[in-house]
LOFI-472527 format. One record per residue (C-alpha): residue in one letter; chain; x negated, y negated, z negated. Coordinates in nm, 2 decimals. Layout:
N
<site><aa>A</aa><ch>A</ch><u>X</u><v>Y</v><w>Z</w></site>
...
//
This chain:
207
<site><aa>M</aa><ch>A</ch><u>0.00</u><v>0.00</v><w>0.00</w></site>
<site><aa>I</aa><ch>A</ch><u>-0.12</u><v>-0.35</v><w>0.09</w></site>
<site><aa>K</aa><ch>A</ch><u>-0.05</u><v>-0.63</v><w>-0.16</w></site>
<site><aa>L</aa><ch>A</ch><u>0.09</u><v>-0.96</v><w>-0.04</w></site>
<site><aa>G</aa><ch>A</ch><u>-0.13</u><v>-1.25</v><w>-0.13</w></site>
<site><aa>H</aa><ch>A</ch><u>0.00</u><v>-1.58</v><w>-0.26</w></site>
<site><aa>M</aa><ch>A</ch><u>0.18</u><v>-1.80</v><w>-0.01</w></site>
<site><aa>T</aa><ch>A</ch><u>0.38</u><v>-2.12</v><w>-0.01</w></site>
<site><aa>R</aa><ch>A</ch><u>0.72</u><v>-2.12</v><w>0.16</w></site>
<site><aa>I</aa><ch>A</ch><u>0.87</u><v>-2.43</v><w>0.32</w></site>
<site><aa>I</aa><ch>A</ch><u>1.23</u><v>-2.41</v><w>0.43</w></site>
<site><aa>A</aa><ch>A</ch><u>1.27</u><v>-2.55</v><w>0.78</w></site>
<site><aa>I</aa><ch>A</ch><u>1.56</u><v>-2.60</v><w>1.02</w></site>
<site><aa>A</aa><ch>A</ch><u>1.58</u><v>-2.40</v><w>1.34</w></site>
<site><aa>T</aa><ch>A</ch><u>1.84</u><v>-2.20</v><w>1.54</w></site>
<site><aa>I</aa><ch>A</ch><u>1.87</u><v>-1.84</v><w>1.63</w></site>
<site><aa>C</aa><ch>A</ch><u>2.17</u><v>-1.66</v><w>1.78</w></site>
<site><aa>L</aa><ch>A</ch><u>2.19</u><v>-1.28</v><w>1.71</w></site>
<site><aa>M</aa><ch>A</ch><u>2.44</u><v>-1.10</v><w>1.94</w></site>
<site><aa>A</aa><ch>A</ch><u>2.76</u><v>-0.93</v><w>1.81</w></site>
<site><aa>A</aa><ch>A</ch><u>2.83</u><v>-0.90</v><w>1.44</w></site>
<site><aa>C</aa><ch>A</ch><u>2.51</u><v>-1.02</v><w>1.27</w></site>
<site><aa>D</aa><ch>A</ch><u>2.51</u><v>-1.34</v><w>1.06</w></site>
<site><aa>V</aa><ch>A</ch><u>2.24</u><v>-1.59</v><w>1.12</w></site>
<site><aa>G</aa><ch>A</ch><u>1.94</u><v>-1.53</v><w>0.89</w></site>
<site><aa>S</aa><ch>A</ch><u>1.74</u><v>-1.79</v><w>0.70</w></site>
<site><aa>V</aa><ch>A</ch><u>1.47</u><v>-1.98</v><w>0.88</w></site>
<site><aa>L</aa><ch>A</ch><u>1.13</u><v>-2.01</v><w>0.71</w></site>
<site><aa>A</aa><ch>A</ch><u>0.81</u><v>-2.20</v><w>0.80</w></site>
<site><aa>H</aa><ch>A</ch><u>0.53</u><v>-2.03</v><w>0.62</w></site>
<site><aa>E</aa><ch>A</ch><u>0.19</u><v>-2.14</v><w>0.50</w></site>
<site><aa>G</aa><ch>A</ch><u>-0.04</u><v>-1.87</v><w>0.36</w></site>
<site><aa>S</aa><ch>A</ch><u>-0.36</u><v>-1.68</v><w>0.37</w></site>
<site><aa>G</aa><ch>A</ch><u>-0.24</u><v>-1.36</v><w>0.53</w></site>
<site><aa>D</aa><ch>A</ch><u>-0.44</u><v>-1.15</v><w>0.78</w></site>
<site><aa>D</aa><ch>A</ch><u>-0.31</u><v>-1.22</v><w>1.13</w></site>
<site><aa>G</aa><ch>A</ch><u>-0.41</u><v>-0.88</v><w>1.26</w></site>
<site><aa>S</aa><ch>A</ch><u>-0.48</u><v>-0.79</v><w>1.62</w></site>
<site><aa>G</aa><ch>A</ch><u>-0.12</u><v>-0.80</v><w>1.75</w></site>
<site><aa>T</aa><ch>A</ch><u>-0.11</u><v>-0.51</v><w>2.00</w></site>
<site><aa>D</aa><ch>A</ch><u>0.21</u><v>-0.40</v><w>2.18</w></site>
<site><aa>G</aa><ch>A</ch><u>0.22</u><v>-0.09</v><w>1.96</w></site>
<site><aa>G</aa><ch>A</ch><u>0.19</u><v>-0.29</v><w>1.64</w></site>
<site><aa>S</aa><ch>A</ch><u>-0.09</u><v>-0.38</v><w>1.40</w></site>
<site><aa>T</aa><ch>A</ch><u>-0.05</u><v>-0.32</v><w>1.02</w></site>
<site><aa>V</aa><ch>A</ch><u>-0.17</u><v>-0.63</v><w>0.84</w></site>
<site><aa>S</aa><ch>A</ch><u>-0.20</u><v>-0.76</v><w>0.49</w></site>
<site><aa>G</aa><ch>A</ch><u>-0.01</u><v>-1.08</v><w>0.51</w></site>
<site><aa>S</aa><ch>A</ch><u>0.32</u><v>-1.22</v><w>0.65</w></site>
<site><aa>D</aa><ch>A</ch><u>0.18</u><v>-1.51</v><w>0.85</w></site>
<site><aa>C</aa><ch>A</ch><u>0.28</u><v>-1.51</v><w>1.22</w></site>
<site><aa>D</aa><ch>A</ch><u>0.04</u><v>-1.53</v><w>1.51</w></site>
<site><aa>P</aa><ch>A</ch><u>0.05</u><v>-1.82</v><w>1.76</w></site>
<site><aa>L</aa><ch>A</ch><u>0.21</u><v>-1.75</v><w>2.09</w></site>
<site><aa>V</aa><ch>A</ch><u>-0.01</u><v>-1.52</v><w>2.30</w></site>
<site><aa>T</aa><ch>A</ch><u>-0.05</u><v>-1.69</v><w>2.63</w></site>
<site><aa>P</aa><ch>A</ch><u>-0.09</u><v>-1.56</v><w>2.89</w></site>
<site><aa>E</aa><ch>A</ch><u>0.06</u><v>-1.24</v><w>2.77</w></site>
<site><aa>T</aa><ch>A</ch><u>-0.12</u><v>-0.95</v><w>2.94</w></site>
<site><aa>Q</aa><ch>A</ch><u>0.08</u><v>-0.65</v><w>2.82</w></site>
<site><aa>T</aa><ch>A</ch><u>0.35</u><v>-0.57</v><w>3.08</w></site>
<site><aa>G</aa><ch>A</ch><u>0.57</u><v>-0.35</v><w>2.87</w></site>
<site><aa>H</aa><ch>A</ch><u>0.52</u><v>-0.08</v><w>3.13</w></site>
<site><aa>H</aa><ch>A</ch><u>0.88</u><v>-0.08</v><w>3.28</w></site>
<site><aa>A</aa><ch>A</ch><u>1.00</u><v>-0.32</v><w>3.55</w></site>
<site><aa>A</aa><ch>A</ch><u>1.27</u><v>-0.51</v><w>3.36</w></site>
<site><aa>N</aa><ch>A</ch><u>1.42</u><v>-0.85</v><w>3.30</w></site>
<site><aa>G</aa><ch>A</ch><u>1.26</u><v>-1.00</v><w>3.61</w></site>
<site><aa>M</aa><ch>A</ch><u>0.91</u><v>-0.87</v><w>3.55</w></site>
<site><aa>P</aa><ch>A</ch><u>0.74</u><v>-0.62</v><w>3.77</w></site>
<site><aa>G</aa><ch>A</ch><u>0.60</u><v>-0.38</v><w>3.51</w></site>
<site><aa>D</aa><ch>A</ch><u>0.34</u><v>-0.12</v><w>3.60</w></site>
<site><aa>A</aa><ch>A</ch><u>0.31</u><v>0.05</v><w>3.94</w></site>
<site><aa>G</aa><ch>A</ch><u>0.54</u><v>0.36</v><w>3.95</w></site>
<site><aa>A</aa><ch>A</ch><u>0.71</u><v>0.29</v><w>3.62</w></site>
<site><aa>T</aa><ch>A</ch><u>1.09</u><v>0.34</v><w>3.59</w></site>
<site><aa>A</aa><ch>A</ch><u>1.29</u><v>0.02</v><w>3.65</w></site>
<site><aa>I</aa><ch>A</ch><u>1.52</u><v>-0.07</v><w>3.36</w></site>
<site><aa>T</aa><ch>A</ch><u>1.85</u><v>-0.25</v><w>3.40</w></site>
<site><aa>P</aa><ch>A</ch><u>1.85</u><v>-0.58</v><w>3.20</w></site>
<site><aa>H</aa><ch>A</ch><u>1.94</u><v>-0.51</v><w>2.83</w></site>
<site><aa>E</aa><ch>A</ch><u>1.96</u><v>-0.14</v><w>2.89</w></site>
<site><aa>G</aa><ch>A</ch><u>1.77</u><v>-0.08</v><w>2.57</w></site>
<site><aa>C</aa><ch>A</ch><u>1.47</u><v>0.13</v><w>2.49</w></site>
<site><aa>M</aa><ch>A</ch><u>1.58</u><v>0.39</v><w>2.25</w></site>
<site><aa>G</aa><ch>A</ch><u>1.94</u><v>0.47</v><w>2.32</w></site>
<site><aa>Q</aa><ch>A</ch><u>1.93</u><v>0.64</v><w>2.66</w></site>
<site><aa>A</aa><ch>A</ch><u>1.87</u><v>1.01</v><w>2.74</w></site>
<site><aa>G</aa><ch>A</ch><u>1.50</u><v>1.08</v><w>2.80</w></site>
<site><aa>C</aa><ch>A</ch><u>1.38</u><v>0.75</v><w>2.66</w></site>
<site><aa>H</aa><ch>A</ch><u>1.21</u><v>0.66</v><w>2.33</w></site>
<site><aa>N</aa><ch>A</ch><u>1.45</u><v>0.79</v><w>2.07</w></site>
<site><aa>V</aa><ch>A</ch><u>1.32</u><v>1.10</v><w>1.89</w></site>
<site><aa>A</aa><ch>A</ch><u>1.66</u><v>1.26</v><w>1.91</w></site>
<site><aa>L</aa><ch>A</ch><u>1.66</u><v>1.24</v><w>2.30</w></site>
<site><aa>S</aa><ch>A</ch><u>1.35</u><v>1.45</v><w>2.37</w></site>
<site><aa>P</aa><ch>A</ch><u>1.12</u><v>1.18</v><w>2.52</w></site>
<site><aa>T</aa><ch>A</ch><u>0.78</u><v>1.25</v><w>2.65</w></site>
<site><aa>P</aa><ch>A</ch><u>0.54</u><v>1.34</v><w>2.36</w></site>
<site><aa>G</aa><ch>A</ch><u>0.37</u><v>1.02</v><w>2.25</w></site>
<site><aa>D</aa><ch>A</ch><u>0.65</u><v>0.80</v><w>2.37</w></site>
<site><aa>I</aa><ch>A</ch><u>0.87</u><v>0.82</v><w>2.05</w></site>
<site><aa>W</aa><ch>A</ch><u>0.93</u><v>0.48</v><w>1.89</w></site>
<site><aa>D</aa><ch>A</ch><u>1.03</u><v>0.41</v><w>1.53</w></site>
<site><aa>Y</aa><ch>A</ch><u>1.13</u><v>0.05</v><w>1.60</w></site>
<site><aa>G</aa><ch>A</ch><u>1.20</u><v>-0.13</v><w>1.93</w></site>
<site><aa>G</aa><ch>A</ch><u>1.40</u><v>-0.38</v><w>2.12</w></site>
<site><aa>E</aa><ch>A</ch><u>1.40</u><v>-0.69</v><w>2.34</w></site>
<site><aa>A</aa><ch>A</ch><u>1.33</u><v>-1.06</v><w>2.26</w></site>
<site><aa>F</aa><ch>A</ch><u>1.42</u><v>-1.37</v><w>2.46</w></site>
<site><aa>Q</aa><ch>A</ch><u>1.39</u><v>-1.74</v><w>2.46</w></site>
<site><aa>D</aa><ch>A</ch><u>1.76</u><v>-1.80</v><w>2.56</w></site>
<site><aa>S</aa><ch>A</ch><u>2.10</u><v>-1.68</v><w>2.44</w></site>
<site><aa>A</aa><ch>A</ch><u>2.18</u><v>-1.52</v><w>2.78</w></site>
<site><aa>G</aa><ch>A</ch><u>1.87</u><v>-1.30</v><w>2.76</w></site>
<site><aa>T</aa><ch>A</ch><u>1.72</u><v>-1.40</v><w>3.09</w></site>
<site><aa>I</aa><ch>A</ch><u>1.38</u><v>-1.54</v><w>2.98</w></site>
<site><aa>P</aa><ch>A</ch><u>1.16</u><v>-1.28</v><w>2.79</w></site>
<site><aa>Y</aa><ch>A</ch><u>0.97</u><v>-1.44</v><w>2.50</w></site>
<site><aa>A</aa><ch>A</ch><u>0.64</u><v>-1.29</v><w>2.61</w></site>
<site><aa>G</aa><ch>A</ch><u>0.37</u><v>-1.34</v><w>2.35</w></site>
<site><aa>A</aa><ch>A</ch><u>0.60</u><v>-1.40</v><w>2.05</w></site>
<site><aa>T</aa><ch>A</ch><u>0.58</u><v>-1.18</v><w>1.74</w></site>
<site><aa>I</aa><ch>A</ch><u>0.83</u><v>-0.95</v><w>1.58</w></site>
<site><aa>L</aa><ch>A</ch><u>0.73</u><v>-0.91</v><w>1.22</w></site>
<site><aa>L</aa><ch>A</ch><u>0.84</u><v>-0.61</v><w>1.00</w></site>
<site><aa>G</aa><ch>A</ch><u>0.78</u><v>-0.60</v><w>0.63</w></site>
<site><aa>T</aa><ch>A</ch><u>0.88</u><v>-0.35</v><w>0.36</w></site>
<site><aa>V</aa><ch>A</ch><u>1.09</u><v>-0.48</v><w>0.07</w></site>
<site><aa>S</aa><ch>A</ch><u>0.88</u><v>-0.35</v><w>-0.21</w></site>
<site><aa>A</aa><ch>A</ch><u>0.65</u><v>-0.46</v><w>-0.50</w></site>
<site><aa>S</aa><ch>A</ch><u>0.35</u><v>-0.42</v><w>-0.26</w></site>
<site><aa>P</aa><ch>A</ch><u>0.48</u><v>-0.51</v><w>0.08</w></site>
<site><aa>I</aa><ch>A</ch><u>0.33</u><v>-0.37</v><w>0.40</w></site>
<site><aa>Y</aa><ch>A</ch><u>0.37</u><v>-0.57</v><w>0.72</w></site>
<site><aa>V</aa><ch>A</ch><u>0.33</u><v>-0.48</v><w>1.09</w></site>
<site><aa>K</aa><ch>A</ch><u>0.34</u><v>-0.72</v><w>1.39</w></site>
<site><aa>L</aa><ch>A</ch><u>0.49</u><v>-0.62</v><w>1.72</w></site>
<site><aa>E</aa><ch>A</ch><u>0.38</u><v>-0.84</v><w>2.02</w></site>
<site><aa>V</aa><ch>A</ch><u>0.66</u><v>-0.91</v><w>2.27</w></site>
<site><aa>N</aa><ch>A</ch><u>0.54</u><v>-0.79</v><w>2.62</w></site>
<site><aa>Q</aa><ch>A</ch><u>0.59</u><v>-0.96</v><w>2.95</w></site>
<site><aa>N</aa><ch>A</ch><u>0.93</u><v>-0.79</v><w>3.01</w></site>
<site><aa>G</aa><ch>A</ch><u>1.06</u><v>-0.88</v><w>2.66</w></site>
<site><aa>F</aa><ch>A</ch><u>1.01</u><v>-0.54</v><w>2.51</w></site>
<site><aa>F</aa><ch>A</ch><u>0.85</u><v>-0.48</v><w>2.16</w></site>
<site><aa>Y</aa><ch>A</ch><u>0.80</u><v>-0.15</v><w>1.99</w></site>
<site><aa>L</aa><ch>A</ch><u>0.63</u><v>0.05</v><w>1.72</w></site>
<site><aa>P</aa><ch>A</ch><u>0.54</u><v>0.41</v><w>1.80</w></site>
<site><aa>N</aa><ch>A</ch><u>0.61</u><v>0.69</v><w>1.57</w></site>
<site><aa>G</aa><ch>A</ch><u>0.31</u><v>0.81</v><w>1.37</w></site>
<site><aa>T</aa><ch>A</ch><u>0.17</u><v>0.48</v><w>1.24</w></site>
<site><aa>S</aa><ch>A</ch><u>0.11</u><v>0.40</v><w>0.87</w></site>
<site><aa>F</aa><ch>A</ch><u>0.42</u><v>0.18</v><w>0.86</w></site>
<site><aa>P</aa><ch>A</ch><u>0.73</u><v>0.35</v><w>0.70</w></site>
<site><aa>T</aa><ch>A</ch><u>0.99</u><v>0.50</v><w>0.93</w></site>
<site><aa>P</aa><ch>A</ch><u>1.34</u><v>0.35</v><w>0.92</w></site>
<site><aa>G</aa><ch>A</ch><u>1.53</u><v>0.46</v><w>0.61</w></site>
<site><aa>T</aa><ch>A</ch><u>1.23</u><v>0.55</v><w>0.39</w></site>
<site><aa>M</aa><ch>A</ch><u>1.24</u><v>0.21</v><w>0.23</w></site>
<site><aa>P</aa><ch>A</ch><u>1.42</u><v>-0.12</v><w>0.31</w></site>
<site><aa>V</aa><ch>A</ch><u>1.25</u><v>-0.32</v><w>0.59</w></site>
<site><aa>Q</aa><ch>A</ch><u>1.30</u><v>-0.69</v><w>0.66</w></site>
<site><aa>T</aa><ch>A</ch><u>1.26</u><v>-0.83</v><w>1.01</w></site>
<site><aa>W</aa><ch>A</ch><u>1.15</u><v>-1.17</v><w>1.15</w></site>
<site><aa>M</aa><ch>A</ch><u>1.10</u><v>-1.32</v><w>1.50</w></site>
<site><aa>C</aa><ch>A</ch><u>0.83</u><v>-1.58</v><w>1.50</w></site>
<site><aa>V</aa><ch>A</ch><u>0.58</u><v>-1.79</v><w>1.68</w></site>
<site><aa>G</aa><ch>A</ch><u>0.32</u><v>-1.96</v><w>1.47</w></site>
<site><aa>A</aa><ch>A</ch><u>0.49</u><v>-2.15</v><w>1.18</w></site>
<site><aa>T</aa><ch>A</ch><u>0.84</u><v>-2.10</v><w>1.33</w></site>
<site><aa>K</aa><ch>A</ch><u>0.99</u><v>-1.79</v><w>1.17</w></site>
<site><aa>V</aa><ch>A</ch><u>1.35</u><v>-1.67</v><w>1.18</w></site>
<site><aa>E</aa><ch>A</ch><u>1.46</u><v>-1.40</v><w>0.94</w></site>
<site><aa>M</aa><ch>A</ch><u>1.72</u><v>-1.13</v><w>1.03</w></site>
<site><aa>S</aa><ch>A</ch><u>2.01</u><v>-1.13</v><w>0.79</w></site>
<site><aa>G</aa><ch>A</ch><u>2.00</u><v>-0.80</v><w>0.60</w></site>
<site><aa>T</aa><ch>A</ch><u>1.75</u><v>-0.51</v><w>0.61</w></site>
<site><aa>I</aa><ch>A</ch><u>1.70</u><v>-0.22</v><w>0.85</w></site>
<site><aa>A</aa><ch>A</ch><u>1.89</u><v>0.08</v><w>0.73</w></site>
<site><aa>A</aa><ch>A</ch><u>1.82</u><v>0.45</v><w>0.79</w></site>
<site><aa>G</aa><ch>A</ch><u>1.81</u><v>0.52</v><w>1.17</w></site>
<site><aa>G</aa><ch>A</ch><u>1.83</u><v>0.14</v><w>1.24</w></site>
<site><aa>G</aa><ch>A</ch><u>1.50</u><v>0.10</v><w>1.43</w></site>
<site><aa>N</aa><ch>A</ch><u>1.69</u><v>0.07</v><w>1.76</w></site>
<site><aa>C</aa><ch>A</ch><u>1.73</u><v>-0.31</v><w>1.78</w></site>
<site><aa>S</aa><ch>A</ch><u>1.95</u><v>-0.27</v><w>2.10</w></site>
<site><aa>S</aa><ch>A</ch><u>2.20</u><v>-0.06</v><w>1.92</w></site>
<site><aa>G</aa><ch>A</ch><u>2.55</u><v>-0.18</v><w>1.83</w></site>
<site><aa>A</aa><ch>A</ch><u>2.51</u><v>-0.01</v><w>1.49</w></site>
<site><aa>A</aa><ch>A</ch><u>2.21</u><v>-0.24</v><w>1.44</w></site>
<site><aa>C</aa><ch>A</ch><u>2.42</u><v>-0.55</v><w>1.51</w></site>
<site><aa>H</aa><ch>A</ch><u>2.26</u><v>-0.67</v><w>1.83</w></site>
<site><aa>G</aa><ch>A</ch><u>2.42</u><v>-0.44</v><w>2.08</w></site>
<site><aa>A</aa><ch>A</ch><u>2.71</u><v>-0.49</v><w>2.31</w></site>
<site><aa>T</aa><ch>A</ch><u>2.79</u><v>-0.12</v><w>2.31</w></site>
<site><aa>A</aa><ch>A</ch><u>2.69</u><v>0.17</v><w>2.10</w></site>
<site><aa>D</aa><ch>A</ch><u>2.33</u><v>0.21</v><w>2.22</w></site>
<site><aa>T</aa><ch>A</ch><u>2.25</u><v>-0.07</v><w>2.47</w></site>
<site><aa>G</aa><ch>A</ch><u>2.31</u><v>-0.43</v><w>2.56</w></site>
<site><aa>G</aa><ch>A</ch><u>2.16</u><v>-0.60</v><w>2.25</w></site>
<site><aa>F</aa><ch>A</ch><u>1.87</u><v>-0.83</v><w>2.21</w></site>
<site><aa>V</aa><ch>A</ch><u>1.74</u><v>-1.11</v><w>1.98</w></site>
<site><aa>F</aa><ch>A</ch><u>1.65</u><v>-1.46</v><w>2.09</w></site>
<site><aa>M</aa><ch>A</ch><u>1.48</u><v>-1.77</v><w>1.95</w></site>
<site><aa>A</aa><ch>A</ch><u>1.45</u><v>-2.10</v><w>2.13</w></site>
<site><aa>P</aa><ch>A</ch><u>1.09</u><v>-2.22</v><w>2.18</w></site>
//
C-alpha cells in the first residue's frame, strides 16, 4: 500500500456533464507533492493524486480506429461510443477476449457533451478509498479510449471502493459515488454513463 502525502485542496468551479443518471461530482483543483508517474495508456501506479499536464501531442493511438481517429493498421474499426468492455469478444473478462486484452477498467473521454472530440492526453485518475490510498493514472489515447489491463497491482473492481476523476493539470472533476463490484466498464449503463446496458456511454470535460 502506498501512503498519500500531505496536500492542500482548493475548491474550484468547473463544469462536467456525465451521461444518463449520474449526478455531477465535486470539482477540485489540487496542490500537492504527489508523484506524477509515467502515464502510460495501460496505467501507472503512483503515490500521489496530483494530475499530469495535458500530454501533447498524444502519441498513443488506442489501437482501434474510432471517434474520427485512424488507429493502427489492420485494427478493428469501432463504432462511435460502442464501448470497450461490453461487446462479445472485446475486453471484458466474461466475454472471452484474446489473452492479454482483458481490462479491469476502461471507457471513453471527450472534450464535448456530444462525444465528438476525444480528450487525447487527458488523465483518468483512479484512487482507492482507504487509509493508505493507491492511485493509478490512465492516459486518454488519440481515439478517446482509456483503460487499465487486468493483472496490475491496482485493486480490481469490487475488492475495495474506488473513486474516479477526470483531469488535466490542476483542473480535476470527481465522479459522484464510487465504483462498485463489476463497475469497471465506464461505458455501461449500470455504471451511469451508458445509453444502453453495455454501450453508448462516455465522460467529458471542457478544456
